[in-house]
C-alpha positions in Angstrom: 200.2 205.3 152.0 197.1 207.6 152.0 195.6 209.2 149.0 197.1 212.6 149.8 200.6 211.2 149.7 199.9 209.3 146.5 198.6 212.5 144.9 201.7 214.4 146.0 204.0 211.8 144.5 202.0 211.7 141.3 202.1 215.5 141.0 205.9 215.5 141.7 206.3 212.8 139.0 204.4 214.8 136.4 206.3 218.0 137.3 209.6 216.1 137.0 208.6 214.7 133.6 207.6 218.2 132.3 210.9 219.6 133.5 212.9 216.8 132.0 211.1 217.2 128.7 211.8 220.9 128.6 215.5 220.3 129.5 215.7 217.8 126.7 214.1 220.2 124.2 216.4 223.0 125.3 219.4 220.8 124.8 218.4 220.2 121.2 218.1 223.9 120.4 220.9 225.4 118.4 221.9 229.1 118.4 220.6 231.0 115.5 221.9 234.5 116.3 223.5 236.0 113.2 221.5 233.8 110.8 219.7 235.9 108.2 215.9 235.2 108.0 213.7 236.0 105.1 210.0 236.0 105.9 207.4 236.3 103.2 204.2 238.0 104.2 206.3 239.6 107.0 204.7 243.0 107.1 201.8 242.1 109.4 200.2 239.4 111.5 202.1 236.2 112.3 204.9 237.2 109.8 205.6 240.4 111.7 205.5 238.5 115.0 208.0 236.1 113.6 210.3 238.9 112.4 210.3 240.4 115.9 211.1 237.0 117.4 213.9 236.2 115.0 215.3 239.7 115.6 215.1 239.1 119.3 217.3 236.0 118.8 219.9 238.2 117.1 218.9 237.5 113.5 219.0 240.1 110.8 215.6 239.9 109.1 214.3 240.6 105.7 210.5 240.9 105.2 208.6 241.0 101.9 205.0 241.7 101.1 202.9 243.4 98.4 202.0 246.6 100.2 204.9 249.1 100.4 203.2 251.3 103.0 202.5 248.3 105.2 206.1 247.2 104.9 207.4 250.6 106.0 205.2 250.6 109.1 206.6 247.1 109.9 210.1 248.2 109.3 209.7 251.1 111.7 208.2 248.8 114.3 211.2 246.4 114.0 213.8 249.1 114.0 212.3 250.6 117.2 213.1 247.2 118.7 216.7 247.3 117.6 216.3 244.9 114.7 218.5 245.0 111.6 215.9 244.8 108.9 215.5 245.0 105.1 212.2 245.3 103.3 211.2 244.3 99.8 208.0 244.8 97.8 207.2 241.3 96.4 204.3 239.3 95.1 205.2 235.7 95.9 203.0 234.5 93.0 205.4 236.3 90.6 208.6 234.3 90.1 210.6 237.1 88.7 209.7 239.3 91.7 210.7 236.5 94.0 214.0 236.0 92.3 214.7 239.7 92.5 213.8 239.9 96.2 216.1 236.9 97.0 218.9 238.5 94.9 218.4 241.9 96.7 218.4 240.3 100.2 221.5 238.2 99.4 223.3 241.3 98.2 222.3 243.3 101.3 223.0 240.8 104.0 225.5 238.6 102.1 223.4 235.4 102.4 220.1 233.9 103.5 220.1 231.2 106.1 216.4 230.8 107.0 213.5 231.1 104.7 210.0 231.4 106.2 207.2 230.9 103.7 204.4 232.6 105.5 202.5 234.6 102.9 198.8 233.7 102.6 195.2 234.7 102.0 192.0 233.4 103.4 188.4 233.5 102.1 185.5 232.4 104.3 182.2 231.3 103.0 180.2 228.2 101.8 181.4 226.4 98.7 178.5 227.6 96.6 179.6 231.2 97.2 183.1 230.4 95.9 184.3 230.6 92.3 187.0 228.8 90.4 189.0 232.0 90.6 188.9 231.8 94.4 190.5 228.4 94.3 193.1 229.6 91.8 194.0 232.6 93.9 194.4 230.5 97.0 196.7 228.0 95.2 198.7 230.9 93.7 199.4 232.6 97.0 199.5 229.7 99.4 201.0 226.9 97.3 203.0 228.6 94.6 203.9 231.3 97.1 205.6 228.6 99.0 207.1 226.8 96.1 208.5 229.9 94.3 210.8 231.2 97.1 211.8 227.6 98.0 212.8 226.6 94.6 214.6 229.9 93.9 216.7 229.6 97.1 217.2 225.9 97.3 220.2 225.6 94.9 222.1 228.0 97.1 221.2 226.1 100.2 222.3 222.8 98.6 225.5 224.3 97.4 226.3 225.5 100.9 225.1 222.2 102.5 223.1 224.3 105.0 219.9 226.3 105.3 216.5 226.0 106.9 213.1 226.2 105.1 210.1 226.9 107.4 206.7 226.4 105.8 203.7 227.9 107.6 200.7 225.7 106.8 197.6 225.4 109.0 195.4 223.1 110.9 193.4 223.5 107.7 196.2 221.4 106.1 195.3 218.6 108.5 191.6 218.9 108.7 189.5 220.6 106.0 187.2 222.9 107.9 183.8 223.8 106.4 183.5 227.3 104.8 187.3 227.5 104.2 187.5 225.2 101.2 189.9 227.1 98.9 192.2 227.9 101.8 192.3 224.3 103.1 192.8 222.8 99.6 195.8 225.1 99.0 197.2 224.5 102.5 196.9 220.7 102.0 199.0 221.2 98.8 201.6 223.2 100.7 201.7 220.6 103.5 202.4 217.8 101.0 205.2 219.9 99.4 206.8 220.6 102.7 206.7 217.0 104.0 208.0 215.6 100.8 210.7 218.2 100.6 212.0 217.4 104.1 212.2 213.7 103.2 214.1 214.4 99.9 216.6 216.8 101.5 217.6 214.3 104.2 221.4 214.2 104.5 221.9 217.4 102.5 222.3 219.7 105.5 219.1 221.6 104.5 216.4 221.3 107.1 212.6 221.7 106.5 210.1 222.4 109.3 206.3 222.4 108.8 204.3 224.6 111.1 200.5 224.0 111.4 198.9 226.8 113.5 195.4 226.7 114.8 193.5 229.9 115.5 195.8 232.8 116.4 195.2 236.3 117.7 196.9 238.4 115.0 193.9 240.5 113.9 194.0 238.5 110.6 190.2 238.6 110.4 190.5 242.2 109.2 192.3 241.0 106.1 190.2 237.9 105.5 187.6 238.0 102.7 184.0 237.0 103.5 181.4 235.6 101.0 177.9 234.2 101.3 176.2 235.6 104.4 179.2 237.9 104.9 178.2 239.2 108.3 177.5 235.8 109.8 180.6 234.3 108.3 182.7 237.2 109.6 181.1 236.9 113.0 182.1 233.2 113.7 185.5 233.5 112.2 186.5 236.8 113.8 185.2 235.7 117.2 187.1 232.4 117.1 190.3 234.2 116.0 190.0 236.8 118.8 189.0 234.9 122.0 191.6 233.6 124.4 191.0 229.9 125.0 190.1 229.4 121.4 193.1 231.3 119.9 196.8 231.6 120.7 198.6 234.9 121.0 200.8 235.8 118.1 203.8 236.2 120.4 203.4 232.7 121.9 203.0 231.3 118.4 206.1 233.0 117.1 208.1 231.8 120.2 207.1 228.2 119.6 207.8 228.4 115.9 211.3 229.8 116.4 212.0 227.2 119.1 211.0 224.5 116.6 213.4 226.0 114.1 216.2 226.0 116.7 215.5 222.3 117.3 215.1 221.4 113.7 211.7 219.8 114.3 210.0 218.2 111.4 206.6 219.6 112.4 204.9 221.6 115.0 201.1 221.9 115.4 200.2 225.0 117.4 197.3 225.2 119.9 195.8 222.4 122.0 192.6 222.5 120.0 194.4 222.0 116.7 196.4 219.1 118.1 193.3 217.4 119.4 191.5 218.0 116.1 194.4 216.6 114.0 194.6 213.5 116.2 190.9 212.9 116.1 190.9 213.1 112.4 193.8 210.6 112.3 191.8 208.1 114.4 188.3 208.7 113.0 188.3 210.8 109.8 184.6 210.3 109.0 183.4 211.2 112.4 185.6 214.3 112.5 184.2 215.6 109.2 180.6 214.8 110.4 181.2 216.7 113.6 182.6 219.7 111.8 179.7 219.6 109.4 177.2 219.6 112.4 179.1 222.5 114.0 178.9 224.5 110.7 175.1 223.8 110.5 174.7 224.9 114.1 176.7 228.1 113.6 175.3 228.9 110.2 172.0 227.3 109.6 171.2 229.6 106.7 173.5 229.3 103.7 174.0 231.9 101.0 175.5 231.6 97.5 176.2 235.4 97.3 179.6 235.5 95.5 180.3 239.1 96.5 183.2 239.5 98.9 184.0 242.0 101.6 187.2 242.3 103.8 186.7 241.9 107.5 187.7 245.5 108.1 184.9 246.7 105.8 182.1 245.0 107.7 180.9 248.0 109.7 177.9 246.0 111.1 180.3 243.9 113.1 181.0 246.9 115.3 177.9 246.2 117.5 178.3 246.3 121.2 178.2 242.5 121.4 180.8 241.9 118.6 183.0 244.7 120.0 183.2 242.8 123.3 183.9 239.4 121.5 186.6 241.0 119.3 188.3 243.1 122.1 191.5 241.0 122.1 191.5 240.7 118.3 191.4 244.5 118.0 194.4 244.8 120.3 196.3 242.2 118.3 195.3 244.0 115.0 196.9 247.2 116.2 200.0 245.4 117.5 200.6 243.5 114.3 199.9 246.1 111.7 196.5 244.8 110.5 194.2 247.3 108.9 191.0 247.8 111.0 187.7 249.4 110.3 
């Protein structure tokens, strides 16, 4: 058999394997049409992409966020796509507001079947530019913002012997990335809560899925806060979260997350780069951190302890011709997913 025939057989074998895997995954997917989904942080970015995807599956959706104007824009966007939607102004760090939102959504739709804990914040900068308050804020929004809705809704799920909790963590919950320390620390906490919760709820009928996205094109750099050398920090983060090849489109991410929910997956890491990084850290944790540290030094050789912070949309100097070219896809995503822009 010549090499060309061997190559053809090998290619056919790989294709057959991919097809079989997809068929197997499809066979595990349950129908979720009619299930009521509550998405925290659902007014923009990945939360809004998820709301659109759940609605496309036939799910009534409830979205909550702190900004009422942002929520109304998101609601209009969803209704234009034929979604049945409810909005609620809610700060997920405030337990009483969370309880009221869950009560209101339950009264409006009759029940909640799927809870997506997506609300989050991100601050970018070196550790010397961060304050204790930065860590507290990250923990309040990312960790307690996951725990509060979960613990409020869990008794109802257990009483019904059904329900699905989806916790959006990050590759930052697998590998602590330099210049994202408060974010990564809080995401690690949320990851631990999510993994332990799934184990504890085994056999109750309540499912838990942990989603760890890598970089995504949602325009989120506009809402991120930058400290230290703010322009340099914003440049590396914004470019990474905008460029195809480094980041995943929000639509593709939402599609994969909803598919993971339909299958009842324990965990899904999004993007090839995030999967490689997580596996490298599992095999060689010290080497992984050393490589990340070297990359940080290469990108940001000058460190600054400036504790002032500026949102991405407020950094007008990033609108240079070079940065505009690098952020082209990010700007498109920002407009599509209700992110404030400069």
